[in-house]
N, C-alpha and C positions, 0 to 999 in steps of 0.2 A: 504494500500500500504506500502510495506517495503522499506525503504531508506537505501542505503549503508553507508551513513555518514550524518553528520549534515549539511554540505554544500549543498548536493543534496536536502535535505528537505527544506532548506531556499530558494533555487532557485525555487523549485516547488511552494512554497507559494507565492513568488513574482510574478511568472507567473500567478498563479491563481488569485491573487489580480488585476493584470493588466487586465486580461480577464473580471473579474467581473465589474471593473470600466468602461471598454469599453462598455460592455453590458448595464449597467445602463445608461451611457451617450446616447447610441443609443435609448434606450427606452424613455428617457426624450425628445430627439429630435423628435422622431416619435409622441409622445403625444402632444408636442407643435405644431407640424405641423398639426395634425388632429384637435385639439381643435381650433387653430387659423383659420384653413381653414373653419371649421364648423361655426365659428362666422362670418367670412366674407361672407359666402354663405348662411347664414340663411335667408337673405332677398331676395325676388324675384329680378331678374335682372332689372325689370322696376322700382323698388323702389330704387335700388342702382343708376340707371341712373338719376331718378328724384332728388334724394338727391344731386348728383354731380352737376346737372344743377341748382338746387335751390341755392346751395352755391356759384356757379360761377356767377349767375346773380345778378343784383341790380335792384330794382324797380319792374317791371311787371314780376311776376312769378306765375301767377294764375294756369296754367295747372299743374305745378309741385306741388303746394300747395294742389290742389284737390287730387292728387295721394298720397301724403305723409300724409295728415290729418288722415286717418283711422289707420295709424301706430303709431300715437302719443297717448299713453295710460296712464291712471291714474296708478300711481305707478312707472313709469319710473323715472330714475335719470336725473338730469340736464345735466349730461355728455352724456347720451344716446340721449337726445333731441339735444344737440349740434352736436353729431355725424351725425344725420340726417339732421339738418337744418343749421348748422354752428353757427357762433357768432350771438347773437341777435342784432337787430337794436336799441332796447331800453330796459332798465331795470327800474322797478318801485318797490319800497318797500311800502307795506301797513302794517297796524298794526298786522294783523294775518297771512299774507302770502306775497310772492313776486310774481312779474310777469315779464316774459321776453317776448318781442314782436318781431315779424318778419313782416316787410312790404311785402305785397304780390302784391298790385296794388293800383290803385286809391282808397284811403280811406278804403282799405281792409287790415286786419291784421290777423295774427295768434297769439293769446295771450295764453301763457302757464303759469298757476298759480302753484306755488311751496310752499310746507309747510316749516317749520323750518329746516327739514332735507334735503331740496332741492330735494324732491320727488314730482312728478306731482300730483296735486289734481284736476285739471280741465284744459281742452283745449277748447278754444273758438275761433270761427271765423264765418264769414258770412255763411259758408257752414256746420256748425255744425248741428247736428240733432235737436237742440233746436229751438222751433218755437216761443217762446215769451220771454220777458225780465225776467219773474220769473224763467223759466226753465234754462235760461242762467246763472243767478246769484245763483240759489239754490245750486249747488255743492260747492260753496265757503262758505256757511253758516255753522257755527259750534257752538255747545254748548259752552258757556263761552264768546261769543261775547256780546258786549253791545248793548242795544236797539238802541242807536244813530248810531252805526256802521251798524246794520241790516238795519235801515232806509236808510242809504246812498246807500246801494246796491239794496234793494227791493222797496224803496219808502214807502210812507205812506200806511197803511193797507186799504184794501177794506172793512174789517169789524174789529171792535175792540170789543173783548169779555172779560168777566171776569174782568171788571173795568180796562181795558188797559193792563192786564197781558197776553193776548193772541191776536195775530194778525193773520188775515186770508187773504190770497190772493187766487184768483181763475182765472183759464183760462178754455179753452174748455175741457181739459182732466183731470186736477188735481186741488186739493185744497191743498194749502201750509199753514201750521200752525206753528207759532213760539210762544212758551210759555216762559214767563219771570218770574224771581223770584222777591222778594221784592226790590232788588237793581237794577232792570232793566237789568239783565244779562240773556241771552238766556239759558234755561235749557232743552228744548225739541224742536225738529224739526220734523215735520211730513209732508209727501207728500202722499196724498191719491188720488186714481183714483175716478173720479166722477161716 
């Protein structure tokens, strides 16, 4: 494009800059709208409703808990859990992980166990798919834990092998094996189907 003078060229550049800024702003607004909307609607309406009800109620919230429990997954952040369940009713710190708990009803809780990065490593409740104490505690076991700590969660072994350096627990479906080193530190964890 040929300009008659320098002023006309400067005026054209200013107008072009304003148009580009407006277009960029509109693109950003549309992107925020769609990304924000997809985040809000990514959960089914019944989950959004159950979450709202769970957070609003105190005490007995069994129905909401049963609906929400399948959506609490390993790897979620503490903030994602809070967005679904609200503020926890209690917090506990353990040597290797933390636990936030939500009261659901008479002696029923949802316990969410978090690693040092506040990521979910295990979710437990009376409605969990785990059928026995070993399966319920097994997701919390990690190499590097002391024998004393393992015993606190799993109890004494049903079988002690390799001069006490291997503990074995058994239920109807699985055999759980914890191997320890010379310093009684867990070095290997196995869960095998029977």
